[in-house]
N, C-alpha and C positions, 0 to 999 in steps of 0.2 A: 241798777246799772245803770251806765255811763260813760260817753262817748265822748273823748272826745274831738274837736271838728276840725282842727290844726292838723288835725295828720289823715283826714276823710279825703279822697280826695273826686272834684265834683263829678257828678252824676250825668253832665253835656261829656264830659274828655274822655271817665269809658265810653262813652259811647262811639265816644270820633276816633274811640284809639282799637274800636273793637272792628266795625266797618272795614277802617286804613285796615285790621289784620285780615280781615275776612276778603275783602279784593287785591288786597298787595296791591295801595292805589289808596294817596289822597285825596287825588281829586276824580274817579270814585266814589268816595267815602263823602266826600265838600256835595256830590251831586246829588246823594239819597238824604242826605240830612241837609240838603238845603242850605249849606253855607259859600260860601267865598275854600280855596284851596288852601291858603295861606290861614287861614281861620285854623281848620285842622290842623296843620302845623304849628301852630300856638299853644291847640291845646292839649297838646299828641308831647310840647316840649314841660307847659307845664310840667302833664303827670309822671312826664322825665325823670320831671324837677324834684317834685314832689318827693318820687319813690325810692332815688336816688340812681336808676339805671338805667339804660340804652334800654329801647323797648323794641326801633328798629335800625339793623345794618340800609343803608343804596349796592343796592346791584344790578351795575345799567343805568336803566330808565323803570328802574322801576326798586318798590321802599319790603325788603321782607323781613320778616322778625327774627328776634334776637334768640338769642337760648331764653333770658330773660322774662322777654315778652312770652314764648313760648311758654313760658308756664302759669305768667300772667294768666293769659287768655282766658285758661278755664275760668277759673273764679271771677275773673273780670262777664263771662260771659252768667253763668248761677249769680251775679248779682242783679242785672238784666234783668233777667229769667225773673229771678218772685218778684223785685220792681214793677214787674209786668204786671205778673200777678197778683203781686198786692193792690193794682189800680182796680183792675177788673173785677178783684172780688169786694172793694166797696163801692166803684157802680155802680156792682151785680145790689148793695143792701139801699139804693134810694127807692123811698118812698113808706120805706118794712117802719115795723112799731123793736121790733130789736129780730137779732141773731144769734144761732147756738154753734157751738163746737164741735162732732166728739165722737170719738178717739176711741172705734172699738173691732175686734177681732171678726175678717173677714162673713166667713159662716157666721157664725150670730147675726152677721148686720144684713147678710143677704136671704136667710132664707127663714128667720127670726123677730128681727124688732122690721125691717122698712115692711115685711109685708102690718107689721101693729100701726106704722109709722101716719096714716090717716088720721088716726080716732087725735092721736095728740094735736095733731097741726088743725085737726076741725074744733079742739077748746083755746090755739091758741092761734087765735088770728089774721094775718099782717105778718106773721115772721119767717126765714131764712133756715133753715136745717143746712149744714152742713160736716154728710160723712167722709169720714176717710178711715179706712182699716188695716192693720194693722200686725203684723202675725213673729211682731219682736217686739217689742219690750221702747219705747218712746220717752221723750221725754215731755208732759205737760207745756211745761214751763217757755216753754223755748218755741215751742208748735205752737202753746198758744190755744189751747184748747180748753172749750169750758166743761168736758166733761172725758169719764171712759168707762165707758164697759171691760171690768177688768177682771181675769180668771185662772187665783195662783189665789195665794197668801193675803189673809190681810193686811196687806204693809206697803205704802208708795208715800218715799220721801217729801213733806212739805203739802199733802195733800189728805182726806178721810174717807176713809172707805166705806162702803154703807153694805153689809152684805140682799144681794136680792138673788137668789137663790144656786138649790147643790143641783148636777150637774148627775142625776140615772140614766144608766147606757146601756143599756143593751142590743145582746148577738142579732145582723137580721137580718136576712136575700131577697134574690129577686122570686119568688112562687116556680118558673125556667125551672130555677136552680136545685133546690132541689126538690122539683118530681115525684112529689106528694107533699097531704098539707101536717106531714104527724111532727109534730112535739120531738127534736130532742134532746138527750140527756147529752153536759155536758165534756163526757170524754167519747164521745161520737162527735161534735164537737172539732174536737181536737184533731179529732181524719181529716175532714173539712179545708179546702182550701184557702185562706184566710188574709183582710184584708187589716195594714196594718197603715195610721194615722204614723208621723218620721218622728215629727214633735213630741210624742208619747206614745216609745218605741216597749213600755214595760204591761203595756194598758192591757193587754190577753195577757199576759204571764200575770195578771192579778188578777182576771176573772179566773184564767182555772185553779191558782193557789186559792183561791175562795168557794174555790166547791170544789176541792185536795180534789185535784188532777193532775200529776207527769204534767212538767212543760216544757219539755225538751220540742214539743213541736211549734213550741209559742211565736215564733221570730220566724218561720214559716209564711211564704209568701211575696203576692202584690206592695209599694209599695207608696205612698201617697204626700204631700205637701201639707195638702189641706184639706174640712172636712168634706167642701165640696166636691170636690174628688172620689173622697174616697167611698162618698153616696153612688155620684155616678159609675163607681168600677162596680160597686153589691146592684144599681138599675142593669148595670148592661148584662150581669151573670156573672163577675168573675169569679167570687168568692162569697165568705160570710166578713160583712161587717161589723165591727159593736163602735154603737153611735151613739151619741144620747137623743135623748129621747125626743125632746126637743127639737130637734130640726130635720125629724126624717116625720110630721105626726099629719101633714097630706100625705108620702104617698103609704105607710101603715096606715093611716082611715079608706084609702083608693085599694087595699093588697095590690100593691106594685110591689110593698119589700113586707116580709109576712118574721114575725118573732120567730128567729128557731128555738129559742127553747126558753123555760121559764124562771129567770134565771138573771132580772136588774139587779145590774151592780154602783153604790154611791163613789163615786171617784174622791179621790184621797181631795180635790181641789174644792172651791167653788164661784161662785160669779161675782163682784161685786159693783155697784157705783162712786166709782174714782171719783171724789169734786180739790182738786187743785184750795189752799187753805184762801191765796187771793180772789178766786173765787164764791168761795164758801156762804156770802148774802145776795149773788147773781139770785135774781126772783126766777129767769127764765130756766137759769140751773136748777134750782128748786123744784119748782112745777112739772120738769121732766122726769128729775128722781121722784118723784110725789107719782107717777107717770106708770112709770112704767114697773115699780115696784104690784102700783092693782093687776101690773099685765099679767103677770109669774101664775100660774093654776095650784094653788098646790098642788095637784097627782099631777106624774103627763098626760096626754092627752093617745091614750091609747082603746085599744079594743075591749071591750065591757068588760068580759073577761080574766081580763092579762092585768084592769087597772083595784081592782081589794089585793091584789100577790105581787105584785111591786109595790106598792104601799106597804103590805106585814110584811115582806125582804126584808129589804135596807131602814123600815123602822129601827 
């Protein structure tokens, strides 16, 4: 991507405009920026001439934004904020041997990836890792990510997708909610309050269909927009949740969540490590990809009597 410098306003002029708009005063803007009032006036005039619009109107003893100025102010503040953020990030890399920016799903990062990160950082001393979570699609190139953890199909423009793991979901609930330790049949689960993830509205329907149970009750229940909320709701005893086994390893091992039915289901999509084409030779990205693939267990960490059952039923 190339930029036309002749069309780009000076950053100092944008700062002068933002300060003058905030104070509605060239004098106060000048005091903040340690400039003279005439210097602020000149920068505003140059910016108006560059853009071909009037930014301020004089009302009595003060200046107020014109309609064009109001429209511009939001974009200018975004530019200044992003510039400051870029500067702080660059300053934060002083003395480092490398930096890695990773885009990932919020609950995957919080509950699976971050607890394992100390091992990777111990193997790569002196590096900085920056994690950004996304629940919706993102642009690897424009946001300058080195790699991403993606749930879906192995298709991403201008990037390579490497299979990480499939996903197995299991129905779980808090022990107090079940009022007993017995396992339920799928038809019995259909009569219980269900907890849903908004972004996967058909998950329970798929589970009941594979268990040959009518699905007319599969959409009832409370809804949440992240798996972390669904987990919290299950722990609070609000109902039965259909959750990826890797997200609830700790809760199941500690008995805070229990398996409601021995009916695991492998979901339609899988997890992939996505590396942009222009980062395909990045040694740190490749090291992280190799490391994370070694972290994936061949079977979910669940009570011993269920591991063999899970492996057999999704094989």
